[in-house]
C-alpha positions in Angstrom: 132.5 102.2 175.1 135.6 102.6 172.9 138.5 100.2 173.4 142.0 101.3 172.4 144.1 98.4 171.3 147.7 99.3 171.6 150.2 97.3 169.6 153.9 98.0 170.0 155.8 96.9 166.9 159.5 96.1 166.4 160.6 94.0 163.4 157.4 91.9 163.4 156.9 91.5 159.7 156.5 87.7 160.0 153.6 87.9 162.5 152.1 91.3 162.0 149.4 90.6 159.4 148.0 87.7 161.5 148.0 90.0 164.5 146.3 92.9 162.7 143.7 90.6 161.0 142.7 89.3 164.4 142.1 92.8 165.7 140.3 94.3 162.7 138.0 91.3 162.5 136.8 91.5 166.1 133.1 91.2 166.7 133.3 94.3 168.9 133.7 97.1 166.5 134.1 100.3 168.6 137.9 100.0 168.5 140.8 102.4 168.1 143.8 100.4 166.9 147.0 102.2 167.8 150.1 100.8 166.0 153.4 102.2 167.4 156.4 101.2 165.4 159.4 101.3 167.7 162.1 101.9 165.0 161.6 98.6 163.0 164.1 98.0 160.2 162.1 95.3 158.4 158.9 95.6 156.4 156.7 96.3 159.5 156.1 99.9 158.5 154.8 99.0 155.1 152.5 96.5 156.5 151.1 99.0 159.0 150.6 101.6 156.3 148.8 99.0 154.2 146.4 98.2 157.0 145.9 101.8 157.9 144.6 102.4 154.3 142.1 99.5 154.8 140.7 100.4 158.2 140.1 104.0 159.4 140.2 102.8 163.0 143.9 102.4 162.8 146.3 105.2 164.0 149.9 104.7 163.1 152.9 106.2 164.8 156.7 105.8 164.2 159.3 106.6 166.8 162.9 105.8 167.4 163.6 102.5 169.2 163.3 102.9 173.0 161.9 99.5 174.1 158.5 98.0 174.6 157.6 99.7 177.8 158.2 103.2 176.5 156.4 102.2 173.3 153.3 101.1 175.2 153.4 104.4 177.2 153.5 106.3 173.9 150.4 104.4 172.9 148.6 105.3 176.1 149.4 109.0 175.7 147.9 108.9 172.2 144.8 106.9 172.8 141.2 108.1 173.4 139.5 104.9 174.4 137.6 104.3 177.6 139.5 101.0 178.1 142.9 99.9 177.0 144.0 96.5 175.6 147.6 95.7 175.0 148.5 93.2 172.3 152.0 92.2 171.2 152.7 92.2 167.5 153.5 88.5 167.4 150.2 87.5 169.1 146.7 87.2 167.8 143.3 87.0 169.5 140.0 85.2 169.1 137.4 87.1 167.1 135.2 87.8 170.2 137.8 88.4 172.9 137.3 92.1 173.2 133.5 91.8 173.1 133.8 89.3 176.0 136.2 91.6 178.0 133.8 94.6 177.5 130.9 92.5 178.7 132.8 91.4 181.8 133.9 95.0 182.6 130.3 96.1 182.4 129.1 93.3 184.7 131.6 94.6 187.2 
């Protein structure tokens, strides 16, 4: 089961590396990591592009600023996962969170 992790990004350079590290280091590896830059004017784009080079599970999109809801919807339109997980760019998750969520979803 592929999980699409959708991360809307707007001027998050202070937190973005910690967020992305927490996702790429998940124990559950069948991930599609969708980064949607919502018109950031800080260094967020460079950080996204740096991580995209490091991990081929990352898809990067840039769009004009339209708010977090529209940005999440953009991510949904462009994802191919069986499940969707939203994460804000200033948050981070435990290394086994997605694995636990997948297990729970299978248990029903």
